[in-house]
N, C-alpha and C positions, 0 to 999 in steps of 0.2 A: 570179872566179878570179884568181889572181896568178901570174905567171911568176917563179920563183926561180932566180937564177943564182949566188948566193953564200951561204955559211953565215950570214953576219950578217943577211941578210934573213929567215932562218928564225927566229932569235932575236927579231928585231923583231916578227915576226907573233905569235909565241908570247906574247910580253910583252904586246902590244897587245890580243890577244884576251882574256887573262887579266884585264887591267884593265877591258876592256869588260864582262865578266861579273862584275865586282867581287869577284874571288876574289884572296885573298892568296897569296903564294909558298908559305907553309906549307900552305894548303889544297890547292894543286895538287900540291905536292911529296908529300903524303900518298897521293893517288890515284896517283901515278906510281911511288911506291916510292923516293923520294929524300929527303935532308934538304933543308930550306929552303935552307941555304947552297949545297948543290950545284946545286939548281934555279936559284938566282941567278947562279952561275958560268956555267951552260949557257946562260941566257938571253943573257948577255954574250958568251959564246964557244961557240956551238952546233956548231962543227966537231968538237968531242969527243963528240958525241951519237952513240950507237949506234942502229940502225935500231929495234930492238925498243923502246927507250925513247922515241924520237921518235914511234912509232905509238901507244904507250900514252899520251904526253903529248897528242897530237892528239885521241885518243878522250876524254880528261879534259876538253878544251876544246870539244867538239862540232865538230871539224874533221876533214877528211879529206885524203888525199893522191892526187892523180891524176897519172899520168904519161903523157906523150904524145911524139909526135915533134915536133921543133922545125920551126917553118915555115922552109923554106929558099928559097921562091921571092922573087925580087927583085921590088920594085914595077915595074909597067910605066911606062915614061915615054913620054908621047904628045907629039909635037910639033905 
């Protein structure tokens, strides 16, 4: 599981997973309902992705999204 704190990380994860599965942008774009060109743009700039498309894209790549509370405890320092 990865912690994501920036939109750029989402794009990198989506592109890496797509390549790992040996899928072309065109193949994933067809499953997601986008053009290959638009998918390419969104891999580079995922901040323009809406939630519905993101979830569809994740499903197409066999990924899921889990949300949880951020760990807020500070590490204990022992002397």
